[in-house]
VOGU-3710 file (C-alpha; in Angstrom, 3 decimals, decimal comma):
1> mmnglniyqi> -2,514/50,115/-17,159  0,321/50,076/-14,516  3,757/50,604/-15,672  2,942/49,127/-18,831  1,089/46,231/-17,373  -2,511/45,419/-18,402  -5,063/43,913/-15,915  -4,502/40,352/-16,943  -0,765/40,728/-16,411  -1,391/42,285/-12,978
11> kklfrkivla> -3,610/39,502/-11,994  -1,141/36,923/-13,127  1,709/38,598/-11,297  -0,480/38,874/-8,185  -1,285/35,079/-8,219  2,412/34,436/-8,567  3,105/36,587/-5,380  0,412/34,813/-3,421  1,812/31,302/-4,336  5,340/32,441/-3,404
21> avlicsltsl> 3,953/33,714/-0,090  2,266/30,379/0,508  5,435/28,499/-0,297  7,464/30,753/2,154  4,929/30,440/4,840  4,640/26,611/4,346  8,443/26,280/4,376  8,698/28,474/7,546  6,035/26,450/9,385  7,615/23,203/8,169
31> lsaqnvglvl> 11,039/24,086/9,847  9,279/24,377/13,140  7,748/20,910/12,806  9,238/18,087/14,680  8,720/14,742/13,260  6,780/13,433/10,176  5,667/9,674/9,611  4,817/8,623/6,093  2,515/5,701/5,278  2,669/3,843/1,790
41> sgggakgaye> -0,153/1,698/0,740  -0,102/-1,570/-1,338  -1,303/-1,659/-4,900  0,934/-3,229/-7,410  2,056/-1,151/-10,300  0,022/1,705/-8,857  2,776/1,972/-6,479  4,459/4,335/-9,076  2,145/7,081/-7,951  4,050/6,898/-4,508
51> vgvwkaltdv> 7,351/7,649/-6,221  5,749/10,829/-7,792  4,432/11,774/-4,182  8,030/11,210/-2,869  9,573/13,237/-5,602  7,231/16,197/-4,773  7,690/15,862/-1,045  11,393/15,959/-1,737  11,143/19,113/-3,923  9,333/21,208/-1,076
61> gitdrisvis> 11,603/19,900/1,560  9,293/17,761/3,617  11,279/14,611/3,215  13,818/16,223/5,569  11,351/16,138/8,340  10,403/12,372/7,820  11,674/10,233/10,618  9,577/6,985/10,113  8,099/5,046/7,206  5,562/2,377/6,983
71> gtsvgalnag> 4,657/0,232/3,882  2,768/-2,760/2,778  3,477/-4,849/-0,392  4,606/-2,381/-2,948  4,416/0,275/-0,296  7,052/-1,605/1,650  9,234/-1,865/-1,516  8,986/1,904/-1,869  9,652/2,493/1,827  12,826/0,569/1,532
81> lfvctpvkea> 13,798/2,396/-1,507  13,039/5,680/0,160  15,424/4,782/3,041  18,215/3,314/0,887  18,220/5,280/-2,361  17,912/9,008/-3,614  14,587/9,662/-5,105  16,055/10,286/-8,688  17,483/6,768/-8,610  14,194/5,159/-7,327
91> eklwrnevgi> 12,284/7,101/-10,135  14,818/5,832/-12,630  14,332/2,205/-11,381  10,489/2,517/-11,754  10,635/4,246/-15,176  13,270/1,963/-16,716  13,446/-1,453/-14,910  10,176/-2,206/-13,081  7,719/-4,354/-15,299  5,475/-7,296/-15,282
101> dtflmpdtdt> 8,539/-9,578/-15,558  9,832/-7,842/-12,363  6,825/-8,623/-10,131  3,268/-9,325/-10,815  1,846/-7,864/-7,677  -1,839/-7,604/-7,577  -3,214/-5,601/-4,818  -5,010/-7,505/-2,033  -8,444/-6,542/-3,270  -8,063/-8,867/-6,223
111> veallevvik> -7,754/-12,256/-4,520  -9,643/-10,769/-1,449  -12,761/-10,732/-3,447  -12,674/-14,498/-3,741  -11,218/-14,966/-0,236  -14,209/-13,095/1,170  -16,440/-15,549/-0,318  -14,514/-18,331/1,227  -14,659/-16,665/4,578  -18,425/-16,361/4,287
121> dilsgaaran> -18,425/-20,147/4,168  -16,106/-20,496/7,054  -18,246/-18,033/9,298  -21,402/-19,926/8,486  -19,802/-23,057/9,609  -20,759/-24,881/6,293  -17,146/-24,620/4,859  -18,414/-25,113/1,445  -15,797/-25,110/-1,145  -17,864/-25,244/-4,292
131> lryaneedns> -18,947/-21,535/-4,050  -21,872/-22,053/-6,245  -23,879/-19,183/-4,502  -21,034/-16,805/-5,438  -22,704/-16,338/-8,843  -25,825/-14,968/-7,066  -24,355/-13,167/-3,924  -21,112/-11,620/-5,160  -21,115/-9,059/-7,923  -17,501/-8,138/-7,564
141> ellkkvkkta> -15,434/-7,233/-10,616  -13,103/-10,091/-10,063  -16,022/-12,689/-10,438  -17,223/-10,874/-13,435  -13,732/-11,347/-14,948  -13,707/-15,094/-13,782  -17,024/-15,605/-15,468  -15,787/-13,927/-18,783  -12,549/-15,860/-18,711  -14,364/-19,057/-18,090
151> svvgnstsnl> -16,586/-18,545/-21,067  -13,555/-17,665/-23,376  -11,538/-20,794/-22,234  -14,566/-23,058/-22,364  -14,624/-23,981/-18,679  -17,753/-23,792/-16,797  -18,010/-20,854/-14,480  -19,085/-22,955/-11,517  -16,130/-25,470/-11,849  -13,659/-22,553/-12,166
161> vkslgkelle> -14,875/-20,724/-9,209  -15,197/-23,890/-7,436  -11,492/-24,720/-8,076  -10,227/-21,271/-7,057  -12,350/-21,328/-3,840  -11,230/-24,798/-3,041  -7,495/-23,749/-3,376  -8,170/-20,566/-1,233  -10,006/-22,569/1,412  -7,170/-24,971/1,629
171> ysqadkhneg> -4,543/-22,228/1,697  -6,430/-20,429/4,605  -6,427/-23,537/6,713  -2,759/-24,587/6,214  0,164/-23,185/8,231  2,725/-25,011/5,973  4,404/-23,440/3,022  2,450/-23,062/-0,173  3,719/-22,631/-3,730  2,644/-19,730/-5,924
181> lfkrdsleei> 2,131/-19,369/-9,693  4,854/-16,887/-10,291  8,537/-16,501/-9,268  10,158/-13,178/-8,354  13,757/-13,628/-9,351  14,025/-10,121/-10,740  12,538/-8,583/-7,723  14,776/-10,507/-5,552  17,658/-9,087/-7,672  16,247/-5,526/-7,117
191> ldryitleki> 16,196/-5,963/-3,362  19,770/-7,323/-3,320  20,937/-4,366/-5,299  19,056/-1,513/-3,589  17,868/-2,486/-0,096  20,345/-3,725/2,481  20,540/-3,735/6,265  23,732/-1,694/6,126  22,016/1,106/4,137  18,955/1,020/6,373
201> kaspykvyat> 21,027/1,103/9,579  23,065/4,181/8,123  19,943/6,103/7,301  18,184/8,635/9,713  14,730/6,803/9,067  12,936/4,006/10,825  11,165/1,859/8,286  8,423/-0,749/8,904  7,200/-3,379/6,520  3,909/-5,169/7,220
211> tirkrmlkrk> 3,073/-8,777/6,597  0,838/-11,500/8,234  2,159/-14,809/9,728  0,551/-17,659/7,868  -0,716/-19,445/10,845  -4,309/-20,229/11,951  -5,655/-17,991/9,217  -9,190/-19,375/9,679  -9,160/-18,479/13,186  -7,765/-14,942/12,387
221> alanafldyd> -10,626/-14,418/9,902  -13,216/-15,336/12,498  -11,513/-12,966/15,047  -11,318/-10,231/12,543  -15,047/-10,536/11,695  -16,266/-10,399/15,150  -13,647/-8,538/16,961  -11,834/-6,271/14,380  -8,647/-8,228/15,130  -5,367/-7,031/13,845
231> sshslllneq> -3,277/-10,057/12,755  -0,680/-8,083/10,834  3,027/-7,896/11,876  4,645/-4,402/11,205  8,285/-5,427/11,458  10,977/-2,861/11,951  13,819/-3,297/9,406  16,265/-1,291/11,442  16,338/-3,838/14,229  17,013/-6,878/12,110
241> rsslivkqim> 20,418/-8,513/12,267  20,941/-9,556/8,611  20,148/-8,484/5,087  18,713/-11,753/4,400  16,005/-11,287/6,927  15,280/-7,659/5,581  14,954/-9,396/2,035  12,649/-11,933/3,540  10,567/-9,470/5,205  10,165/-7,354/1,912
251> lassalplvy> 9,139/-10,499/-0,023  6,754/-11,644/2,698  5,023/-8,265/2,657  3,942/-8,800/-0,947  3,617/-12,712/-0,927  0,084/-12,624/-2,300  -1,477/-16,151/-1,666  -1,518/-18,429/-4,888  0,229/-15,912/-6,939  3,391/-16,091/-5,020
261> ssqpisaglv> 4,797/-18,744/-2,712  4,331/-17,939/1,111  7,528/-16,493/2,331  9,482/-18,144/5,198  11,320/-15,784/7,383  14,322/-17,472/9,148  14,655/-17,949/12,991  16,487/-14,673/14,229  13,664/-12,346/13,077  13,426/-9,448/15,575
271> engkvireqf> 10,027/-8,150/16,423  9,420/-5,442/18,905  12,921/-5,927/20,263  12,314/-9,773/20,821  14,172/-12,459/18,723  11,919/-14,961/17,261  13,725/-18,310/17,612  11,547/-20,299/15,119  10,922/-20,050/11,383  7,497/-19,141/10,217
281> eyidggftei> 5,679/-18,662/6,957  4,283/-15,223/6,136  2,059/-13,696/3,464  0,961/-10,366/2,034  0,170/-7,902/4,873  -2,739/-6,207/3,165  -5,446/-8,667/3,646  -8,014/-6,755/5,779  -10,399/-9,901/5,779  -7,957/-11,582/8,041
291> ggqntpykpi> -6,823/-8,619/9,952  -4,215/-6,942/7,613  -3,292/-3,436/6,767  -3,098/-2,438/3,239  -2,465/1,125/4,395  -0,336/0,413/7,409  -0,733/3,417/9,649  -0,841/1,753/12,998  2,924/1,558/13,659  3,143/5,206/12,809
301> lrenvdiivv> 0,556/5,873/15,454  2,815/4,373/18,010  5,724/6,504/16,919  6,758/9,906/18,314  5,673/11,891/15,244  3,716/15,209/15,115  2,318/14,780/11,545  1,295/11,594/9,599  1,300/11,713/5,790  -0,826/8,820/4,268
311> vylkseeelf> -0,516/8,099/0,563  -3,538/6,105/-0,790  -3,557/4,268/-4,118  -7,326/4,546/-4,371  -9,314/7,525/-5,575  -11,681/9,466/-3,159  -14,589/7,598/-4,952  -12,993/4,286/-3,996  -12,195/5,264/-0,477  -15,896/6,054/0,213
321> tmtdhkseik> -18,906/3,929/-0,394  -22,577/4,826/-1,042  -25,145/3,690/1,554  -28,432/2,016/0,515  -30,155/5,329/0,020  -27,391/6,213/-2,538  -27,544/9,722/-1,244  -25,253/9,682/1,701  -21,578/8,961/1,833  -20,250/6,779/4,589
331> ekpvliskem> -16,559/6,535/5,573  -14,807/3,129/5,335  -12,905/2,177/8,450  -9,588/2,343/6,602  -9,527/6,104/7,080  -7,927/7,250/10,238  -10,161/8,726/12,861  -9,303/11,784/15,114  -9,584/9,509/18,244  -6,857/7,157/16,588
341> lngkklieii> -4,603/10,176/15,778  -4,626/11,329/19,460  -3,436/14,723/18,650  -1,205/13,966/15,647  -1,958/15,980/12,548  -2,927/14,238/9,286  -2,284/14,744/5,608  -4,049/12,326/3,379  -2,684/12,230/-0,247  -5,448/10,777/-2,414
351> psknlgnlls> -5,221/10,354/-6,171  -7,224/12,774/-8,144  -8,398/10,062/-10,426  -8,944/6,425/-10,420  -5,534/4,716/-10,923  -7,264/1,705/-12,695  -8,614/-1,647/-11,831  -6,681/-4,991/-11,822  -5,788/-5,105/-15,439  -5,554/-1,366/-16,364
361> gtvnfspdki> -3,829/-0,516/-13,089  -2,553/-2,969/-10,605  -0,734/-5,378/-13,052  -0,227/-2,675/-15,780  3,487/-2,129/-15,829  3,565/-0,654/-19,313  6,157/2,397/-19,498  3,228/4,824/-20,493  1,296/3,884/-17,342  4,179/3,967/-14,946
371> nalinlgynd> 5,296/7,467/-16,214  1,773/8,722/-16,057  1,223/7,437/-12,369  4,688/9,033/-11,367  3,599/12,346/-12,903  0,094/12,074/-11,385  1,548/11,489/-7,930  3,869/14,517/-8,243  1,187/16,926/-9,655  -1,402/15,901/-7,023
381> tmkmfldgqf> 1,009/16,526/-4,164  2,340/19,799/-5,574  -1,222/20,932/-6,072  -1,995/20,193/-2,468  1,129/22,271/-1,491  0,393/25,222/-3,610  -3,317/25,123/-2,422  -1,932/25,554/1,087  -3,178/22,198/2,384  0,355/21,402/3,784
391> sdifm> 0,788/24,801/5,313  -2,541/24,387/7,300  -1,267/21,251/8,730  2,344/22,308/9,597  1,295/25,635/11,258
//
């Protein structure tokens, strides 16, 4: 006993003192840091996790050091909210207004599973749209769901896959506007209300939204397959000349083929300081199969930042893949290498648990799910902070 304290109480007090010391050291180091860049991934309803991360970064003072943000799809929406609204307002929006009627935003893995099969055809030169071999060669979760759905509705699997594949193949070879299955009137209303050029220009942040120009997609797929071609357009919202174009960019970043109509961006778009005098169609920026970036870190690498914070919407298991021997772990190329960082420091915020598949995660906008994701993002980030992972980076 010490001054009436037992051993358990002393240990508990000691832990609190250590945590307080970590916080003080972390904040002291943070104040000496220069600039931080934030990267927000795409992933539909799973984007609620990013709001929890943002809330935690705000609570520990890190958002004061952020100078530039980059996002794709729902990550672009959150990037815009970050720049234009307080985190409490964005959290309220997500908890109370965002739902499946607002935007049905599957992450790009969903359609990409089918698109990849189509691209296999393109690369082989056969350009077969029937996709009969998909039943044998592709064991993706999406195709499993397609098969199950087909049996329920009474259609043959081969005809359903053939139809979807044909649509995707035609889509990939057409530069013109394509209609989607869903409208986004509610999302447009949210963009009009929260994200404007005036707010962006008045903020201290630079913000990028990533999209892909819907032009020569077949050629881009080939170039990406053989040359790791980057076909994404990371557009700086701050340099645009109208709120209309800002809104068009935000819609384009999440314009998932077939789900949503491709998004025209008006003539007058500014890209890398150059005014684009022609109107083009754009689609979701996250399609890696045609050179997109679902975790758009590349524009941040070009910025004058010392630290990059990357928020993933996939668990560690999903970010790594097992080799054929199933005993080794091999990094996927989405993770940022030391060579790419070129001296910049990196913090990767990875969900501590799987955020769900297409149905249970990406398009699950139920209040319970949204609340759980926000809380998980907050708790994961705070745990990293209290564990000293941020202090190691900022020292």
